[in-house]
N, C-alpha and C positions, 0 to 999 in steps of 0.2 A: 742613027741609032737612039737618040735622043726620043724623036719621036715616036718610035717602035715599043718601047721602054713605058712610056707615056700612055700608050694604046692600049699595054700589057693591064697596066693598074689601071685603066681604067674600065677591062673586062671584065679583074678582082672583083673592083668595088660593085661592079653590075651583080653579079655572080654574089655576093656575098648580100646587097642590098633586096636579092628575089628570094634568097632562103629565109631570107626576118622577116620578109613579105607572105611569104608560106607558111613559118612557123607561128607569125602572132594571127593569121586567118583563121588556122587551124587551131587554138587556141580559143580564141573568138566564137568562133563554134562551138567546140564544146560546154564552152560555157552558156552559151545559149542552148544547147540542148537541154544542158540540165539544170538552166533555169524554164524552161520551159515542160511543162506537162506533155509527154507523147499523149499521139493521139489514142479518145478515149478512156484518159486515165484522167478524172477531175485533180483540181488543185485541193489541197488539203484544206479542209474548215476551220478556222480563224473565229477567235474571239468575234471581230469587227464583222466577219458573217454574217455571226450567229446576230449579234443587235443589231446589222441593218435589217436582218429576218423581220423580227422581233418588231422591228418602227412602222412594216408593211403592214402589221397588224393580222396578217395569216389566222391567229390563233395558236396555242404554245403546243396544242396536238400536232400541228403541221410542222412550225420549227422543231420539236422533239423528234417526229418521226425523220428528218433530212439529219438530224443528228446522230438516230440509230444508222440513218443509211449510207451513211458520207463514207467515203472508199478509203480516206484518212483525214483524222482531223492534227491540226497543233495548234490546243488550247492552253490559255497561261490560266492556270485556277490558283495563282498564289492570293493570299489577303489584299492586296493591291486592285491586282487585276480583279475579285469578287465584286468588291464596293464601287470596280469604275464597271461594270457589267449593272450591278444594283441601279445605279445611278443614269445608266442609258436607256433601264425600263422593260430590261431582261427582267421573268418570274421566276420563282423560288423552283420551280418545277423545272423549268428546263435548264437552270443553274446545275440540279441536280442529275438531269439528264447529262452534262457536259462532263459533271463529277464523272458517273458511274461511267463514262466512253471514255474515261483516261485510267481509270480504276485499274491495276493490275490484279488477272484473273487469281480468282482466292487459292488459296494450297492448303488441297484435300487435307485434311486430319485423317491418318487409317486408325478406324475404332478396331478396341480388342476383342478377338475371339470371343465369345461364353458359351457354355454351356447351354444347352438345351433346355429352357423350362420346363418345369414336368407339366404334363394337360395340353400342351399348345400344338400348334400345328409342325411338324420337320420340315423346314425350310430349306432347297439345297442351296449349298455352297452359300449361307448366311453370316452376314458379317453385324446383323443387328444386334444394338446393345440395348434396345430401349423397346415394351411391348405393350400393349392395349390391351387387356382383359375385359371382353366382352362376355356376354349369357352368350351367345354364338360360338366363341374358343377367343385365342389369344390372336392378334394379328399384330404383325409387324411393323414398326414406323422406319420409314426411309428417312436415311438423313440429306438434309438437306445444309451445303456450307455456305455461312454470309461471307456478306463483306463489309467492312467497315466504311462507312460513308460520312463524311463531316461536312456540314453547311452551315458558312457563315450567317447572320442573319444580326445587323448593324452589329452591335457591340459582344453577343452572345454567337455560341455556338451548338448547335446543335448536331448529338453522334446518334446513328441508327447505324443496326446490323441488316441489310437486306437480305432480303430470299424470292429466287425467282417461283412462279406462282400464285398470284394471290388467293387461290383454295385449296386446302389440303384436298388430296386425294383419296384420304384414311376418312369417310366419313360415319361417324355413328347417334345414335340418339340417347344413349344413358346418358342424365345430366351429374353422375359423379362418377368418372372412369375410373379406373385403375390401373394405374402404371407402374411395371414390371422393369427396373434400372438395375444396370448391372456397371458398378459404381467402383473405382480404386480405393475412393474414401466416404466419409458420410456425405450424402446429397448436399448441407451446408458448407462442409469443405468444398465439397465439389464442385460449387456454384451452379447447381443445379435447380431450376428454375421453372415454373410451369406459367408462361404468358400468353396474352393475348395481343398476337400479331396485327398489325392494321395492316387490312388489305387494299391493294390501290390496283383496281380490277384495269384502269386506261393500261400502267404499265405492266398489267399481268405480274405482281411482285406484292409482298409484304415485307413490314419492317418491324424490328422491334428497339424501340426507342431504351440505348445507355446514358446514363448519368455519370455528372462529373463526382456525387456525393459516391459513390461507388467504388471511382476509381482514386479520390481521396481517400478514403476510407481503405481498401484495400489495397490499391493498388492495381489493378485488376479493370480492363474494360469489356470485361465480363460480366458488371454487375445491372441487370435490368433496372428501368427504369423503377420505384415502385407500385404506380399508376398502372402500368404494363405486367404485373405479374397478382397472381391467384393463391394465397395461401394454402396450408397445403400439409396434411399428418404424414408423415413417414415412421416407418418401423421395419426392420432389418427380418428377410425372411429364411437368409441363411449368409455364412458370410460371402460379402460383395453383390449380395444381390435384396433391392429394396423396394417397401409395396408403397409408392407414394399416389394420396387420396385427397385429391380438395376438398379444403375444410366446408364448403358448401356447396351448393349446384352451380353447374355453369351452363350461364345462360346461350341460346344459339348463341353460333360464330365461331371464329378461328382463334385455337388453342395450339400448344406445343408446350414440348419438355426442349428446353435451353438450356442448356450444358459448354462452357468457354465458348460461347460463338456459335457451336451447332443447333440444331431447331433438327427436332423429330414434331412433325406436325401433324396436329387432324382439328376433324370439323365437330361441332356441335349441332345436327340439325333439329329440328321440334319434332 
C-alpha cells in the first residue's frame, strides 16, 4: 500500500515537472521570437550602428541614405548622446538626418480662407492667403509647413525651420516682387518676414535659421535670424489685406514669406 502511494506521488511530481518544463520552454521561445527580427525585417538602426558606418569612411551621403531608408530607428538624441556621437566622428549632416528621422511630422495649420483679390485669377477651392503679383497676373503661393530642428554644436544650439524641396516651384524674374498677404493683424505683429531660405540640394530641403535673440525678446521661435531676412515696406490695401514690397531689389535665389513657421516660397531668377 505504501509502495503504491509513493508511486502515485512520483507520477504526480513527474507530471508537474513536465508542465513546468513546457511553460518554461514556451516563455523562452516567446522571448526569443520577440528579440529576433522576423525574416526580412531589419533590426532598428541605433546610434552605435551610425557611428560604426561613419568609421567605415563610406561618406555622409551613404550614411544619410541608410538612415532615411531604414525600416525602423532607435536613436538616442539627448544632449549627452549628441556629444557622444560628435566625439565618435559623426558629422553634423548625419546628426541632422538622425534628428529629422526621429522628429514627429509637423501638424498642418489650416490657413484662413480669404476673399478673392481683385484682378487675380480664380483658383478652385483655393486656401491660399498669400499671392505674388507679377506683370502677367497674380500667382497663388503654396503653403509649406516646416518643422523645427535643433542641432547642438559644442556649447551652442542652432535652431532651424526646415521645409521640403530645395527650390521653390514658383519662379519669377521681377527683382522687386509685390506680395499681397491676408493677415489678422499687422505684418509686424503677425511675425511676417521676407526670408532667404538656404537650399540643400543634397537633401532636397531648404531651411530658415531662427535666433535665440528673437526668442528672448518676443517669447516666440517664429523670429528668423536677421541675417536671413529682407527688409520690406508694408501698406494696407484694405482691412486685413497688406501689400508687402522689398525695400531693395532681390538678387537671384530662394525667397519666401515666413509667417509663424509657415513658408510661402518663391524663387527669383535672372
